[in-house]
C-alpha positions as CSV (number, residue, x, y, z in Angstrom):
1,M,-99.4,54.1,113.1
2,S,-98.4,51.2,110.9
3,K,-95.1,50.2,109.0
4,Q,-97.3,50.7,106.2
5,R,-99.2,54.0,106.1
6,K,-96.1,54.9,108.0
7,F,-93.4,54.9,105.4
8,G,-95.5,54.6,102.6
9,S,-96.9,52.6,100.0
10,R,-94.0,48.8,98.9
11,K,-94.8,49.5,95.4
12,G,-92.2,51.1,94.5
13,A,-89.7,49.2,96.4
14,T,-91.7,45.8,95.5
15,F,-90.4,47.3,91.1
16,I,-86.8,47.9,92.7
17,E,-87.3,44.8,93.8
18,Y,-87.3,43.0,91.1
19,A,-85.2,45.3,88.5
20,L,-82.1,44.2,91.3
21,L,-83.7,40.5,90.1
22,A,-83.6,41.4,86.9
23,G,-80.2,43.0,85.9
24,L,-78.8,40.1,88.7
25,V,-80.0,37.9,86.2
26,A,-78.8,39.5,83.4
27,I,-75.3,39.9,84.3
28,V,-75.5,35.6,85.2
29,V,-76.5,35.1,81.7
30,A,-73.4,37.3,80.0
31,A,-71.1,35.8,82.1
32,A,-72.7,32.5,81.0
33,A,-72.8,33.0,77.3
34,M,-69.0,34.2,77.6
35,F,-67.4,31.7,79.1
36,F,-69.6,28.8,77.4
37,G,-70.3,31.3,74.1
38,E,-67.0,29.1,71.9
39,D,-68.2,26.2,73.3
40,I,-72.1,26.7,71.8
41,K,-72.0,27.5,68.8
42,N,-69.0,25.0,68.1
43,L,-72.1,22.4,68.9
44,F,-74.6,24.2,67.0
45,G,-72.4,24.5,64.2
46,A,-71.8,20.8,64.5
47,T,-75.6,20.6,64.7
48,G,-76.6,22.6,60.9
49,E,-73.3,20.3,59.5
50,K,-74.9,16.5,60.6
51,V,-78.5,18.2,59.6
52,T,-76.6,19.6,56.3
53,D,-75.7,16.3,55.2
54,V,-78.8,14.5,56.4
55,Q,-80.2,16.1,54.0
56,Q,-77.6,15.6,51.1
57,G,-78.8,12.0,52.0
58,V,-82.0,12.2,51.3
59,N,-81.7,14.1,48.5
60,D,-79.2,12.5,46.6
61,V,-82.0,8.6,47.1
62,K,-84.7,8.1,45.2
63,L,-87.4,6.8,48.0
64,K,-89.5,4.0,45.7
65,T,-92.9,5.0,45.8
66,S,-96.2,1.7,46.5
67,F,-96.9,2.9,43.0
68,D,-93.5,2.0,41.0
69,D,-94.1,-1.4,42.8
70,V,-97.1,-2.2,41.5
71,N,-95.9,-1.2,38.0
72,K,-93.4,-3.7,38.2
73,R,-94.7,-6.3,39.6
74,T,-97.5,-5.6,36.7
75,G,-95.5,-4.4,33.9
76,G,-97.9,-1.0,33.7
77,S,-96.0,2.1,32.8
78,S,-95.8,5.1,35.0
79,S,-98.0,6.7,32.9
80,S,-101.6,6.1,33.1
81,S,-104.3,6.6,29.1
82,S,-108.0,7.8,29.8
83,G,-108.1,6.1,26.5
84,G,-110.5,3.6,28.7
85,G,-109.5,0.4,26.8
86,S,-108.0,-1.8,28.9
87,T,-104.4,-3.4,28.4
88,S,-103.2,-6.9,28.2
89,N,-100.3,-8.2,30.8
90,P,-97.4,-10.2,28.0
């Protein structure tokens, strides 16, 4: 008689082993969160402040477009006319 037939299926034992392993991982993650929690909170807080500063800096800068450069060189205005006539540059 084989051991597997004598003791039955190992499916239940395998499930219990995985459950114990998952419980151990959960305990390790909880301990790490308690130990490093404040440092991680400060890291993400500082990163968020930097992102906010960069976003504010980008919003404060007037970005030039290539259309603005063309208008400066040709002396044209930023609005186009659909009259079909030609415009003379001074």
